[in-house]
C-alpha positions in Angstrom: 155.7 70.1 93.4 153.8 69.1 96.6 152.0 65.8 96.7 148.4 66.3 95.7 145.8 65.3 98.4 142.2 64.6 97.6 140.6 67.1 99.9 139.1 70.6 99.5 141.5 73.5 99.9 140.4 77.0 100.9 140.2 79.6 98.1 143.1 81.8 99.3 145.4 78.8 99.9 144.3 77.4 96.5 145.3 80.5 94.7 148.6 80.6 96.5 149.2 76.9 95.7 148.3 77.6 92.1 150.8 80.4 91.8 153.5 78.3 93.4 153.0 75.5 91.0 152.9 77.8 88.1 156.1 79.5 89.3 157.8 76.1 89.7 156.8 75.0 86.2 158.0 78.2 84.6 161.3 78.0 86.5 161.7 74.4 85.3 161.0 75.3 81.7 163.4 78.3 81.8 166.2 76.1 82.9 165.8 74.0 79.7 167.8 74.8 76.6 166.6 74.8 73.0 167.7 71.8 70.9 167.5 72.9 67.2 168.2 75.7 64.8 169.8 79.0 65.6 168.5 78.8 69.2 170.2 75.4 70.0 171.9 75.5 73.3 170.3 78.8 74.4 167.9 79.0 77.4 164.3 78.3 76.9 163.0 81.9 77.5 159.2 81.9 77.1 157.5 84.7 75.4 154.7 86.5 77.3 151.9 84.7 75.4 153.5 81.3 75.9 154.2 81.9 79.6 150.7 83.2 80.2 149.2 80.0 78.7 151.5 77.7 80.7 150.8 79.5 83.9 147.1 79.0 83.4 147.6 75.3 82.7 149.8 74.5 85.7 148.4 77.1 88.2 144.7 76.8 87.8 143.5 74.3 90.4 140.3 72.6 91.4 139.2 72.7 95.1 140.7 69.3 95.6 144.1 70.6 94.6 144.3 68.9 91.2 144.7 70.8 87.9 141.5 72.2 86.5 142.6 71.9 82.8 142.6 68.3 81.5 142.4 69.2 77.8 144.5 71.7 75.9 144.1 72.7 72.2 147.1 74.8 71.2 146.9 75.8 67.5 149.0 78.3 65.7 150.4 78.7 62.2 153.7 76.9 61.4 157.0 78.0 62.8 155.6 79.5 66.0 157.3 77.2 68.3 154.6 74.5 68.8 157.2 71.7 68.9 159.3 73.3 71.6 156.2 74.1 73.6 154.9 70.6 73.2 158.2 69.2 74.5 159.6 71.7 76.9 156.2 73.2 78.0 154.2 70.0 78.5 156.0 66.6 78.0 159.0 67.3 80.4 157.1 69.1 83.2 154.4 66.4 83.1 157.1 63.7 83.4 159.4 65.3 86.0 157.2 67.7 88.1 153.9 66.1 88.6 154.8 63.6 91.4 152.8 61.0 89.5 154.1 57.5 90.3 154.6 55.4 87.2 153.5 58.2 84.9 153.2 57.4 81.2 153.6 60.3 78.9 153.0 59.6 75.2 154.1 61.8 72.3 151.6 60.7 69.6 151.6 61.4 65.9 150.3 60.2 62.6 153.4 58.0 62.0 156.4 57.0 63.9 158.7 59.3 62.0 156.6 62.3 62.9 156.4 61.2 66.6 160.2 60.8 66.6 160.6 64.4 65.4 159.1 65.6 68.7 161.4 63.2 70.6 164.4 64.5 68.7 163.6 67.9 70.0 162.9 66.8 73.6 165.8 64.5 74.2 168.6 67.1 73.8 166.7 69.3 76.3 167.2 66.5 78.9 170.8 65.9 77.8 171.6 69.6 78.4 170.2 69.6 81.9 172.6 67.7 84.2 170.0 67.3 87.0 167.6 65.6 84.6 170.2 63.6 82.8 171.4 62.0 86.1 168.0 60.6 86.8 167.1 59.5 83.2 167.9 57.0 80.6 167.3 56.9 76.8 166.1 54.0 74.8 167.7 53.3 72.4 170.8 54.7 74.1 172.2 55.7 70.7 168.9 57.4 69.7 170.8 59.9 67.5 171.8 57.1 65.1 168.1 56.4 64.5 167.1 59.9 63.6 164.1 59.8 61.2 163.7 56.0 61.7 160.5 54.3 62.8 162.1 52.9 66.0 160.0 53.7 69.1 161.9 55.9 71.5 161.5 56.7 75.2 163.0 58.5 78.1 162.8 56.8 81.5 162.7 58.8 84.8 163.8 56.4 87.4 162.8 58.4 90.6 159.1 57.8 89.8 159.4 54.8 87.5 157.9 57.0 84.8 158.6 57.4 81.1 157.9 59.5 78.0 157.5 57.4 74.8 156.7 58.0 71.2 153.6 56.3 69.8 152.0 56.5 66.3 148.7 55.5 64.6 150.6 53.2 62.2 152.0 51.0 65.0 150.8 50.7 68.6 149.5 48.2 71.1 146.6 48.7 73.5 148.3 46.6 76.2 149.5 48.4 79.3 148.5 51.9 78.3 147.7 54.1 81.3 148.6 57.6 80.2 149.1 60.4 82.6 149.9 62.8 79.7 149.2 62.7 76.0 150.7 65.2 73.6 149.3 64.6 70.1 151.3 66.5 67.5 149.5 67.6 64.3 146.3 65.7 65.0 144.8 67.0 61.8 147.0 64.4 59.9 145.6 61.4 61.9 144.2 58.9 59.3 141.4 57.8 61.7 140.4 58.1 65.3 141.7 54.7 66.5 144.9 55.8 68.4 143.1 58.9 69.7 140.3 56.8 71.2 142.8 54.2 72.6 144.8 56.8 74.4 142.1 59.1 75.7 139.9 56.3 77.1 142.9 54.8 79.0 143.3 57.6 81.5 140.6 56.7 84.0 143.1 55.6 86.8 145.0 59.0 86.8 144.3 61.8 89.2 144.9 64.7 86.8 145.4 63.4 83.3 146.3 65.8 80.6 145.6 65.7 76.8 147.4 68.3 74.8 146.8 68.8 71.1 149.3 70.9 69.1 148.3 71.3 65.5 147.9 73.6 62.5 144.6 73.7 60.6 143.6 70.9 58.3 141.1 70.5 55.5 139.1 67.4 56.4 136.0 68.8 58.2 135.0 65.3 59.3 138.2 64.4 61.0 138.9 63.8 64.7 140.9 67.0 64.8 138.0 69.0 63.4 135.7 67.5 66.0 138.1 68.6 68.8 138.6 72.0 67.2 134.8 72.7 66.9 134.3 71.7 70.5 137.2 74.0 71.6 135.7 76.9 69.6 132.4 76.5 71.4 134.2 76.5 74.8 136.1 79.6 73.8 133.0 81.4 72.6 131.0 80.5 75.8 128.5 78.2 73.9 129.7 75.2 76.0 130.7 75.5 79.7 133.6 73.2 80.1 136.2 74.4 82.6 138.5 71.4 81.9 139.4 72.9 78.5 142.2 75.4 77.9 141.7 76.8 74.4 144.6 78.6 72.7 143.6 79.2 69.1 145.7 81.6 66.9 144.2 81.9 63.4 143.3 84.4 60.8 139.5 84.7 60.2 138.4 83.1 56.9 136.9 86.3 55.7 140.0 88.4 56.4 142.4 89.7 53.7 145.1 87.1 53.8 147.6 89.5 52.3 147.3 92.0 55.1 150.3 91.9 57.5 148.1 92.8 60.4 146.0 89.7 59.7 149.2 87.6 59.8 149.8 88.5 63.4 146.5 86.8 64.5 147.9 83.4 63.5 151.5 84.1 64.2 152.1 85.5 67.7 155.9 85.0 67.2 155.9 87.1 64.0 158.7 89.7 64.1 160.4 87.9 67.0 161.7 84.4 66.1 159.5 84.2 63.1 160.9 86.3 60.2 158.5 89.0 58.8 160.6 89.0 55.6 160.1 85.2 55.2 156.3 85.7 55.5 156.4 88.5 52.9 158.3 86.2 50.5 155.8 83.3 51.1 152.8 85.7 50.6 154.2 87.0 47.3 154.6 83.4 46.1 151.1 82.6 47.2 149.6 85.4 45.1 151.0 83.8 42.0 148.9 80.6 42.0 145.8 79.2 43.8 147.7 76.1 45.1 150.3 78.3 46.7 147.6 80.5 48.1 145.9 77.5 49.8 149.2 76.3 51.2 150.0 79.8 52.6 146.6 80.2 54.2 146.6 76.8 55.8 150.2 76.6 57.0 151.0 80.3 57.5 147.6 81.7 58.6 146.2 78.5 60.2 143.0 78.6 58.1 140.9 75.6 57.2 141.0 75.2 53.4 139.7 72.8 50.8 141.9 69.7 49.9 141.0 70.2 46.2 142.4 73.3 44.7 142.1 75.0 41.3 145.7 74.8 40.3 146.9 77.2 37.6 146.3 80.9 36.7 145.7 80.7 33.0 147.3 84.0 32.2 150.6 82.5 33.4 150.0 79.4 31.3 149.2 81.5 28.2 152.4 83.4 28.7 154.2 80.2 27.9 152.6 79.8 24.4 155.7 80.6 22.4 156.0 78.5 19.3 157.8 75.2 19.5 159.9 74.8 16.4 159.4 71.1 15.5 162.3 71.0 13.1 164.7 72.1 15.9 163.6 69.2 18.1 164.6 66.5 15.6 167.2 64.2 17.1 167.1 65.9 20.5 166.7 63.8 23.7 163.1 63.7 25.0 161.1 62.0 27.7 157.6 60.8 27.3 154.6 59.7 29.4 151.4 58.0 28.4 148.1 58.4 30.2 145.9 55.7 28.7 142.7 56.5 30.8 140.0 54.2 29.4 139.8 53.1 25.8 136.5 54.9 25.3 137.8 58.3 26.5 140.7 60.8 26.0 144.2 59.3 25.9 147.3 61.5 26.1 151.0 61.4 25.4 153.3 64.1 26.7 156.8 64.6 25.3 159.2 66.9 27.2 162.5 68.1 25.6 165.1 69.6 28.0 166.8 72.8 26.8 169.2 75.2 28.3 166.7 77.4 30.1 163.7 75.1 30.5 161.7 72.6 28.5 159.8 72.3 25.3 156.5 70.3 25.3 154.7 68.4 22.5 151.4 66.7 23.4 149.4 64.1 21.5 145.8 63.2 22.1 143.5 60.4 20.9 139.7 59.9 21.1 137.4 57.4 19.3 136.0 58.8 16.1 132.5 57.2 16.6 132.0 58.8 20.0 133.5 62.2 19.2 130.2 63.9 18.5 128.7 62.6 21.7 131.8 63.6 23.6 131.6 67.1 22.3 128.1 67.5 23.8 129.3 66.0 27.1 132.5 67.9 27.4 131.5 71.0 25.5 134.7 71.2 23.4 135.2 70.9 19.6 136.9 67.5 19.4 136.3 67.1 15.6 137.4 70.7 14.8 140.6 70.0 16.9 141.1 66.9 14.9 140.7 68.7 11.6 143.4 71.2 12.7 145.7 68.4 13.7 145.5 68.8 17.5 143.9 65.5 18.3 143.8 62.1 16.6 140.5 60.4 15.9 140.9 56.6 15.9 138.4 54.5 13.9 135.5 52.8 15.9 134.1 53.5 19.3 137.2 52.7 21.4 140.7 54.1 21.2 142.8 51.8 19.1 146.1 51.5 20.9 147.7 50.4 17.6 147.5 54.1 16.6 149.3 55.1 19.7 152.0 52.5 19.1 152.4 53.9 15.5 152.8 57.5 16.9 155.5 56.2 19.3 157.3 54.5 16.5 157.3 57.9 14.6 158.5 59.7 17.7 161.4 57.3 18.0 162.3 58.0 14.4 162.2 61.8 14.9 163.6 62.2 18.4 165.9 60.6 20.8 163.2 59.1 23.1 165.0 58.1 26.3 162.1 57.0 28.6 158.4 56.5 28.5 156.5 56.7 31.9 153.1 55.0 32.4 150.5 54.4 35.0 150.4 50.7 35.8 146.6 50.6 36.0 145.1 49.0 32.9 148.4 49.1 31.0 149.6 45.5 31.0 148.6 44.6 27.5 149.8 47.9 26.0 153.2 47.5 27.7 153.6 44.0 26.3 152.9 45.4 22.9 155.6 48.1 23.4 158.1 45.3 24.3 157.4 43.8 20.9 158.1 47.2 19.4 161.6 47.2 20.9 161.0 49.2 24.1 163.0 48.0 27.2 160.4 46.9 29.7 161.8 44.0 31.8 164.3 45.2 34.5 166.7 42.4 33.6 166.6 43.3 30.0 167.3 46.9 30.9 170.4 45.8 32.9 171.7 43.6 30.0 171.1 46.4 27.5 172.4 49.3 29.5 174.2 50.7 26.5 171.1 50.3 24.2 169.5 53.3 22.6 166.1 51.7 22.9 163.6 53.7 25.2 163.1 52.4 28.7 159.5 52.0 29.9 159.1 53.2 33.5 156.1 52.6 35.8 154.9 55.7 37.5 152.8 55.9 40.7 149.8 58.2 40.8 150.1 59.1 44.5 151.5 62.1 46.4 154.9 60.5 46.7 155.4 60.3 42.9 153.3 63.2 41.8 154.0 66.1 44.2 157.6 67.0 43.2 157.0 67.3 39.4 153.5 68.9 40.0 155.1 71.7 42.1 158.0 72.0 39.6 155.7 72.4 36.7 154.0 75.3 38.5 157.4 76.9 39.1 158.4 76.5 35.5 155.2 78.0 34.3 155.5 81.0 36.6 159.1 81.5 35.4 158.1 81.0 31.8 160.5 78.2 31.4 158.0 75.9 29.6 157.1 76.3 25.9 153.9 74.5 24.8 153.0 76.4 21.7 149.5 77.3 22.9 148.2 73.8 22.1 144.4 74.1 22.6 143.7 70.6 23.9 146.5 70.9 26.4 145.3 74.4 27.4 141.8 73.0 28.0 143.3 70.3 30.3 145.4 72.9 32.1 142.3 75.1 32.7 140.5 72.0 34.1 143.3 71.1 36.4 142.7 70.7 40.1 145.1 69.2 42.6 144.6 67.4 45.9 146.7 68.4 48.9 147.7 66.0 51.7 148.4 67.2 55.3 152.1 67.6 54.6 151.3 70.1 51.7 152.1 67.6 48.9 150.1 67.9 45.7 148.8 65.6 43.0 146.4 66.0 40.1 142.9 64.9 41.1 141.0 63.4 38.2 138.0 62.5 40.4 137.4 66.1 41.5 138.2 67.8 38.1 135.0 68.8 36.3 136.6 68.0 32.9 139.6 66.1 31.4 143.1 66.7 32.7 144.8 63.6 31.1 147.2 65.8 29.1 148.5 67.5 32.2 148.9 64.2 34.0 151.0 62.9 31.1 153.0 66.2 31.1 153.8 66.0 34.8 155.0 62.4 34.5 157.2 63.2 31.5 158.6 66.2 33.3 159.6 64.1 36.2 161.6 61.8 34.0 163.2 64.8 32.2 164.2 66.5 35.5 165.7 63.3 36.9 168.0 63.0 33.9 168.6 66.6 33.1 172.3 67.2 32.3 172.9 63.6 31.2 171.9 64.4 27.6 174.3 67.3 27.1 176.8 66.5 24.3 180.4 65.7 25.0 182.8 68.5 24.4 184.5 66.3 21.8 181.2 66.2 19.8 181.1 69.9 19.6 184.7 70.9 19.0 186.6 67.6 18.5 189.9 66.7 20.2 192.8 69.1 20.5 196.2 67.6 19.6 199.3 68.9 21.3 202.9 68.6 20.1 
């Protein structure tokens, strides 16, 4: 690419120069090879919509010969090749073609692991191109051994003393930053705007700096990405005249029928090419089964902005799991429990989950203070006292939940069933857990090690964040949809299930959200925690073959 001179160029020559630079960029990109999946090792052949966008970026020049576009917002649904375009379409051409001395190209992301995912796609492209590889070095040299790690990685281009490096919002330094190019991957997941501001305000010394955002839709309408997205939409729609912005937004309109295959194409320009139509159909079918699946489909597959709080469960599917749980058949069977203490003036819940061959049986227990039951009925608009009369909830004397009654129920549970574990939320549970230790539960890790052959239940702390809650929350939905849960139609648990809403993080993880639920969901929280423990140990509780048929003696 010719050295850029700071003087005005005639219109005809400018167009010719622009075409030449675009041709050079496209030729460079087409000589790269894919790095992952079924396309690994194959030439980077751009689709028409990709090539058209990249030609505009590299070939549209200002009168002084520098690039017109300084900001790019490229947003599509997932699996439309954003990572490959970010790496092969922007990072590597900016590093190797721009004739920018000492260029610093940063691949930015929410965390170092995410930033390294982009590096892990870019580095093999360089390795597979002998001309680039001869002029480059990797740091660390054995970068493949640190796949998924949080080690910062970089590629150095010696001819121009330039480099491409990963950088994340969780660990960075402002010292020495002078970016020529910034490619921010999944900006919607940025926890704040600090890294964004540090990078974008450090480009003043560059002749033609570039900021490229590749992302899917988010749900935080007050985020830095939403700010950039809204501005880009105004540029696209002609409300703001800003010729430095290249806007490439592929999304389904919020009012469109999200089940319509023609609508899918609006957010998925690769659909039917390297993005499987059958895969989309399968995902859409799953999305129609539950609101949480629908929101995930619409955000990730249709690039639509959705709410982070989602009504979780279709109640007709829950009610289909109301088969009777035969209590007598559960006696002596292994079970896993979880306690959600909440506050001692409110609803407290215990969930018991019993693994069986094709699913799980569920028994819930609930407690509420007797003296506040009438007031709670008015507040929550449910018949607590009638439920208590029918045996679906325990009223404890006084105006606070007496945890002694919960301990008594747990002692009864231990007498009836083979209680293996009891999960609990650490918050506000210290005194209760001490009491359980007095009742013979194994609480202290050292005691658990020393008594590894003990039949006493083990008490397990359970986090309430996405990391702990997402897996069992999603699994419970699957079990409900497949009718592999039996809950006997318990009315208090059903009320909790009907109230259930979940929060979603940028990665699509889910967790129950008590703060956003309009009514109580304590029973569902306890059920999800207990289900997690049961899933982790499923198969361990099957009886030995010698217990079912006895030994066979030969000879």
